[in-house]
PDB file as gemmi writes it, atoms N, CA and C in Angstrom:
CRYST1    1.000    1.000    1.000  90.00  90.00  90.00 P 1                      
ATOM      1  N   MET A   1       9.544  33.718  -1.690  1.00  0.00           N  
ATOM      2  CA  MET A   1       8.374  32.580  -1.339  1.00  0.00           C  
ATOM      3  C   MET A   1       8.274  32.870  -0.055  1.00  0.00           C  
ATOM      4  N   LYS A   2       7.248  32.892   0.414  1.00  0.00           N  
ATOM      5  CA  LYS A   2       6.557  32.910   1.865  1.00  0.00           C  
ATOM      6  C   LYS A   2       6.452  31.599   2.406  1.00  0.00           C  
ATOM      7  N   VAL A   3       7.019  31.361   3.640  1.00  0.00           N  
ATOM      8  CA  VAL A   3       6.968  29.855   4.190  1.00  0.00           C  
ATOM      9  C   VAL A   3       5.868  30.064   5.369  1.00  0.00           C  
ATOM     10  N   VAL A   4       4.886  29.091   5.422  1.00  0.00           N  
ATOM     11  CA  VAL A   4       4.069  28.989   6.487  1.00  0.00           C  
ATOM     12  C   VAL A   4       4.328  27.984   7.530  1.00  0.00           C  
ATOM     13  N   ALA A   5       4.262  28.419   8.724  1.00  0.00           N  
ATOM     14  CA  ALA A   5       4.640  27.174   9.761  1.00  0.00           C  
ATOM     15  C   ALA A   5       3.132  26.552   9.986  1.00  0.00           C  
ATOM     16  N   ARG A   6       3.489  25.111   9.891  1.00  0.00           N  
ATOM     17  CA  ARG A   6       2.102  24.380  10.362  1.00  0.00           C  
ATOM     18  C   ARG A   6       2.367  23.502  11.269  1.00  0.00           C  
ATOM     19  N   LYS A   7       1.318  23.254  12.213  1.00  0.00           N  
ATOM     20  CA  LYS A   7       1.454  22.327  13.352  1.00  0.00           C  
ATOM     21  C   LYS A   7       0.643  21.121  12.842  1.00  0.00           C  
ATOM     22  N   THR A   8       1.447  19.978  12.927  1.00  0.00           N  
ATOM     23  CA  THR A   8       0.563  18.700  12.677  1.00  0.00           C  
ATOM     24  C   THR A   8      -0.137  18.369  13.949  1.00  0.00           C  
ATOM     25  N   ASP A   9      -1.406  17.957  13.683  1.00  0.00           N  
ATOM     26  CA  ASP A   9      -2.402  17.431  14.788  1.00  0.00           C  
ATOM     27  C   ASP A   9      -1.781  16.572  15.468  1.00  0.00           C  
ATOM     28  N   GLY A  10      -1.871  16.470  16.883  1.00  0.00           N  
ATOM     29  CA  GLY A  10      -1.554  15.516  17.903  1.00  0.00           C  
ATOM     30  C   GLY A  10      -2.193  14.290  17.714  1.00  0.00           C  
ATOM     31  N   LYS A  11      -3.488  14.249  17.385  1.00  0.00           N  
ATOM     32  CA  LYS A  11      -4.322  12.964  16.941  1.00  0.00           C  
ATOM     33  C   LYS A  11      -3.532  12.297  15.961  1.00  0.00           C  
ATOM     34  N   LEU A  12      -3.354  13.058  14.999  1.00  0.00           N  
ATOM     35  CA  LEU A  12      -2.633  12.336  13.800  1.00  0.00           C  
ATOM     36  C   LEU A  12      -1.356  11.679  13.908  1.00  0.00           C  
ATOM     37  N   LEU A  13      -0.446  12.451  14.735  1.00  0.00           N  
ATOM     38  CA  LEU A  13       0.585  11.905  14.959  1.00  0.00           C  
ATOM     39  C   LEU A  13       0.679  10.683  16.110  1.00  0.00           C  
ATOM     40  N   ALA A  14      -0.231  10.706  17.029  1.00  0.00           N  
ATOM     41  CA  ALA A  14      -0.498   9.585  17.842  1.00  0.00           C  
ATOM     42  C   ALA A  14      -0.917   8.044  16.861  1.00  0.00           C  
ATOM     43  N   ARG A  15      -1.860   8.387  15.844  1.00  0.00           N  
ATOM     44  CA  ARG A  15      -2.278   7.335  15.093  1.00  0.00           C  
ATOM     45  C   ARG A  15      -1.263   6.859  14.201  1.00  0.00           C  
ATOM     46  N   LEU A  16      -0.417   7.894  13.607  1.00  0.00           N  
ATOM     47  CA  LEU A  16       0.868   7.258  12.764  1.00  0.00           C  
ATOM     48  C   LEU A  16       1.833   6.399  13.591  1.00  0.00           C  
ATOM     49  N   ALA A  17       2.077   7.029  14.799  1.00  0.00           N  
ATOM     50  CA  ALA A  17       2.766   5.985  15.786  1.00  0.00           C  
ATOM     51  C   ALA A  17       2.316   4.762  15.994  1.00  0.00           C  
ATOM     52  N   ALA A  18       1.005   4.762  16.302  1.00  0.00           N  
ATOM     53  CA  ALA A  18       0.400   3.650  16.590  1.00  0.00           C  
ATOM     54  C   ALA A  18       0.637   2.519  15.466  1.00  0.00           C  
ATOM     55  N   ALA A  19       0.311   3.027  14.385  1.00  0.00           N  
ATOM     56  CA  ALA A  19       0.390   2.341  12.881  1.00  0.00           C  
ATOM     57  C   ALA A  19       1.760   1.773  12.653  1.00  0.00           C  
ATOM     58  N   ALA A  20       2.622   2.639  13.036  1.00  0.00           N  
ATOM     59  CA  ALA A  20       3.980   2.152  12.754  1.00  0.00           C  
ATOM     60  C   ALA A  20       4.479   1.078  13.586  1.00  0.00           C  
ATOM     61  N   LYS A  21       3.916   0.960  14.665  1.00  0.00           N  
ATOM     62  CA  LYS A  21       4.187  -0.241  15.648  1.00  0.00           C  
ATOM     63  C   LYS A  21       3.455  -1.456  15.415  1.00  0.00           C  
ATOM     64  N   LYS A  22       2.394  -1.322  14.665  1.00  0.00           N  
ATOM     65  CA  LYS A  22       1.617  -2.477  14.490  1.00  0.00           C  
ATOM     66  C   LYS A  22       2.192  -3.665  13.589  1.00  0.00           C  
ATOM     67  N   GLN A  23       2.249  -4.780  14.033  1.00  0.00           N  
ATOM     68  CA  GLN A  23       2.803  -5.994  13.214  1.00  0.00           C  
ATOM     69  C   GLN A  23       1.904  -6.257  12.214  1.00  0.00           C  
ATOM     70  N   LEU A  24       2.575  -6.358  11.085  1.00  0.00           N  
ATOM     71  CA  LEU A  24       1.796  -6.760   9.918  1.00  0.00           C  
ATOM     72  C   LEU A  24       1.736  -8.267   9.582  1.00  0.00           C  
ATOM     73  N   THR A  25       0.582  -8.580   9.182  1.00  0.00           N  
ATOM     74  CA  THR A  25      -0.006 -10.235   8.970  1.00  0.00           C  
ATOM     75  C   THR A  25       0.716 -10.220   7.463  1.00  0.00           C  
ATOM     76  N   PRO A  26       0.908 -11.707   7.120  1.00  0.00           N  
ATOM     77  CA  PRO A  26       1.140 -12.226   5.893  1.00  0.00           C  
ATOM     78  C   PRO A  26       0.186 -11.575   4.868  1.00  0.00           C  
ATOM     79  N   GLU A  27      -1.196 -11.624   5.346  1.00  0.00           N  
ATOM     80  CA  GLU A  27      -2.218 -11.085   4.685  1.00  0.00           C  
ATOM     81  C   GLU A  27      -2.158  -9.749   4.148  1.00  0.00           C  
ATOM     82  N   ASP A  28      -1.680  -8.802   5.361  1.00  0.00           N  
ATOM     83  CA  ASP A  28      -1.498  -7.285   5.080  1.00  0.00           C  
ATOM     84  C   ASP A  28      -0.420  -7.033   4.034  1.00  0.00           C  
ATOM     85  N   ILE A  29       0.668  -7.932   4.249  1.00  0.00           N  
ATOM     86  CA  ILE A  29       1.723  -7.586   3.213  1.00  0.00           C  
ATOM     87  C   ILE A  29       1.245  -8.142   1.811  1.00  0.00           C  
ATOM     88  N   GLU A  30       0.571  -9.231   1.735  1.00  0.00           N  
ATOM     89  CA  GLU A  30       0.210  -9.708   0.353  1.00  0.00           C  
ATOM     90  C   GLU A  30      -0.740  -8.714  -0.214  1.00  0.00           C  
ATOM     91  N   GLN A  31      -1.664  -8.078   0.472  1.00  0.00           N  
ATOM     92  CA  GLN A  31      -2.430  -6.989   0.087  1.00  0.00           C  
ATOM     93  C   GLN A  31      -1.597  -5.503  -0.252  1.00  0.00           C  
ATOM     94  N   GLN A  32      -0.608  -5.337   0.442  1.00  0.00           N  
ATOM     95  CA  GLN A  32       0.249  -4.148   0.009  1.00  0.00           C  
ATOM     96  C   GLN A  32       1.100  -4.545  -1.244  1.00  0.00           C  
ATOM     97  N   ARG A  33       1.268  -5.718  -1.459  1.00  0.00           N  
ATOM     98  CA  ARG A  33       2.063  -6.238  -2.570  1.00  0.00           C  
ATOM     99  C   ARG A  33       1.146  -5.909  -3.949  1.00  0.00           C  
ATOM    100  N   VAL A  34      -0.068  -6.534  -3.699  1.00  0.00           N  
ATOM    101  CA  VAL A  34      -1.164  -6.476  -4.794  1.00  0.00           C  
ATOM    102  C   VAL A  34      -1.348  -5.027  -5.348  1.00  0.00           C  
ATOM    103  N   SER A  35      -1.516  -4.081  -4.126  1.00  0.00           N  
ATOM    104  CA  SER A  35      -1.795  -2.700  -4.380  1.00  0.00           C  
ATOM    105  C   SER A  35      -0.728  -2.190  -5.161  1.00  0.00           C  
ATOM    106  N   PHE A  36       0.510  -2.478  -4.775  1.00  0.00           N  
ATOM    107  CA  PHE A  36       1.910  -1.772  -5.365  1.00  0.00           C  
ATOM    108  C   PHE A  36       1.787  -2.142  -6.807  1.00  0.00           C  
ATOM    109  N   VAL A  37       1.815  -3.502  -7.208  1.00  0.00           N  
ATOM    110  CA  VAL A  37       1.759  -4.025  -8.458  1.00  0.00           C  
ATOM    111  C   VAL A  37       0.630  -3.478  -9.352  1.00  0.00           C  
ATOM    112  N   TYR A  38      -0.556  -3.305  -8.792  1.00  0.00           N  
ATOM    113  CA  TYR A  38      -1.570  -3.131  -9.525  1.00  0.00           C  
ATOM    114  C   TYR A  38      -1.523  -1.446  -9.953  1.00  0.00           C  
ATOM    115  N   SER A  39      -0.968  -0.706  -9.019  1.00  0.00           N  
ATOM    116  CA  SER A  39      -0.640   0.880  -9.160  1.00  0.00           C  
ATOM    117  C   SER A  39       0.229   0.891 -10.505  1.00  0.00           C  
ATOM    118  N   VAL A  40       1.070   0.087 -10.646  1.00  0.00           N  
ATOM    119  CA  VAL A  40       2.047   0.428 -11.639  1.00  0.00           C  
ATOM    120  C   VAL A  40       1.471  -0.416 -13.086  1.00  0.00           C  
ATOM    121  N   MET A  41       0.736  -1.580 -12.937  1.00  0.00           N  
ATOM    122  CA  MET A  41       0.165  -2.107 -14.203  1.00  0.00           C  
ATOM    123  C   MET A  41      -1.041  -1.663 -14.294  1.00  0.00           C  
ATOM    124  N   GLY A  42      -1.767  -1.283 -13.302  1.00  0.00           N  
ATOM    125  CA  GLY A  42      -3.208  -0.850 -13.553  1.00  0.00           C  
ATOM    126  C   GLY A  42      -3.623   0.022 -14.793  1.00  0.00           C  
ATOM    127  N   GLN A  43      -2.675   0.649 -15.072  1.00  0.00           N  
ATOM    128  CA  GLN A  43      -2.948   1.711 -16.281  1.00  0.00           C  
ATOM    129  C   GLN A  43      -2.972   0.900 -17.381  1.00  0.00           C  
ATOM    130  N   ARG A  44      -2.652  -0.452 -17.522  1.00  0.00           N  
ATOM    131  CA  ARG A  44      -2.718  -1.017 -18.841  1.00  0.00           C  
ATOM    132  C   ARG A  44      -4.243  -1.456 -19.101  1.00  0.00           C  
ATOM    133  N   GLU A  45      -4.694  -1.508 -20.334  1.00  0.00           N  
ATOM    134  CA  GLU A  45      -5.968  -1.656 -20.511  1.00  0.00           C  
ATOM    135  C   GLU A  45      -6.167  -3.244 -20.139  1.00  0.00           C  
ATOM    136  N   GLY A  46      -7.470  -3.544 -19.582  1.00  0.00           N  
ATOM    137  CA  GLY A  46      -7.924  -4.696 -19.251  1.00  0.00           C  
ATOM    138  C   GLY A  46      -7.195  -5.339 -17.782  1.00  0.00           C  
ATOM    139  N   MET A  47      -6.379  -4.609 -17.362  1.00  0.00           N  
ATOM    140  CA  MET A  47      -5.766  -4.942 -16.080  1.00  0.00           C  
ATOM    141  C   MET A  47      -6.571  -4.873 -14.834  1.00  0.00           C  
ATOM    142  N   THR A  48      -6.695  -5.895 -14.021  1.00  0.00           N  
ATOM    143  CA  THR A  48      -7.783  -5.935 -12.807  1.00  0.00           C  
ATOM    144  C   THR A  48      -6.865  -6.392 -11.608  1.00  0.00           C  
ATOM    145  N   ARG A  49      -7.342  -5.938 -10.510  1.00  0.00           N  
ATOM    146  CA  ARG A  49      -6.794  -6.500  -9.101  1.00  0.00           C  
ATOM    147  C   ARG A  49      -6.652  -8.016  -9.342  1.00  0.00           C  
ATOM    148  N   GLU A  50      -7.703  -8.537  -9.649  1.00  0.00           N  
ATOM    149  CA  GLU A  50      -7.865  -9.990  -9.879  1.00  0.00           C  
ATOM    150  C   GLU A  50      -6.746 -10.700 -10.654  1.00  0.00           C  
ATOM    151  N   LYS A  51      -6.530  -9.925 -11.725  1.00  0.00           N  
ATOM    152  CA  LYS A  51      -5.531 -10.597 -12.526  1.00  0.00           C  
ATOM    153  C   LYS A  51      -4.081 -10.325 -12.167  1.00  0.00           C  
ATOM    154  N   VAL A  52      -4.032  -9.144 -11.300  1.00  0.00           N  
ATOM    155  CA  VAL A  52      -2.771  -8.983 -10.597  1.00  0.00           C  
ATOM    156  C   VAL A  52      -2.460 -10.080  -9.569  1.00  0.00           C  
ATOM    157  N   GLU A  53      -3.534 -10.366  -8.834  1.00  0.00           N  
ATOM    158  CA  GLU A  53      -3.414 -11.380  -7.894  1.00  0.00           C  
ATOM    159  C   GLU A  53      -3.010 -12.875  -8.545  1.00  0.00           C  
ATOM    160  N   HIS A  54      -3.728 -13.204  -9.645  1.00  0.00           N  
ATOM    161  CA  HIS A  54      -3.448 -14.232 -10.310  1.00  0.00           C  
ATOM    162  C   HIS A  54      -2.079 -14.546 -10.860  1.00  0.00           C  
ATOM    163  N   LEU A  55      -1.537 -13.293 -11.317  1.00  0.00           N  
ATOM    164  CA  LEU A  55      -0.075 -13.333 -11.817  1.00  0.00           C  
ATOM    165  C   LEU A  55       0.855 -13.429 -10.729  1.00  0.00           C  
ATOM    166  N   LEU A  56       0.645 -12.853  -9.513  1.00  0.00           N  
ATOM    167  CA  LEU A  56       1.487 -13.077  -8.584  1.00  0.00           C  
ATOM    168  C   LEU A  56       1.409 -14.577  -8.039  1.00  0.00           C  
ATOM    169  N   LYS A  57       0.370 -15.079  -7.890  1.00  0.00           N  
ATOM    170  CA  LYS A  57       0.233 -16.509  -7.437  1.00  0.00           C  
ATOM    171  C   LYS A  57       1.005 -17.254  -8.335  1.00  0.00           C  
ATOM    172  N   GLN A  58       0.854 -17.066  -9.705  1.00  0.00           N  
ATOM    173  CA  GLN A  58       1.674 -17.832 -10.747  1.00  0.00           C  
ATOM    174  C   GLN A  58       3.266 -17.716 -10.602  1.00  0.00           C  
ATOM    175  N   HIS A  59       3.378 -16.406 -10.350  1.00  0.00           N  
ATOM    176  CA  HIS A  59       4.962 -16.194 -10.211  1.00  0.00           C  
ATOM    177  C   HIS A  59       5.485 -16.936  -8.991  1.00  0.00           C  
ATOM    178  N   ALA A  60       4.766 -16.941  -7.825  1.00  0.00           N  
ATOM    179  CA  ALA A  60       5.200 -17.371  -6.393  1.00  0.00           C  
ATOM    180  C   ALA A  60       5.296 -18.795  -6.829  1.00  0.00           C  
ATOM    181  N   ALA A  61       4.471 -19.519  -7.559  1.00  0.00           N  
ATOM    182  CA  ALA A  61       4.641 -21.128  -7.933  1.00  0.00           C  
ATOM    183  C   ALA A  61       5.857 -21.566  -8.462  1.00  0.00           C  
ATOM    184  N   VAL A  62       6.505 -20.535  -9.403  1.00  0.00           N  
ATOM    185  CA  VAL A  62       7.636 -20.990 -10.169  1.00  0.00           C  
ATOM    186  C   VAL A  62       8.935 -21.133  -9.466  1.00  0.00           C  
TER     187      VAL A  62                                                      
END                                                                             
């Protein structure tokens, strides 16, 4: 197998470093949570982001 050396773009590396330092807001974290759950459950028929948000709010209230 041939190995090809690639160099990552410096601008991309700088943007990744800046993003890693960014402080996440509670809203950012909640949106990531919704996205994660939707990616797992979204394949089920009839599942929507709105339903996932509703289910997460119900679960948090318990």
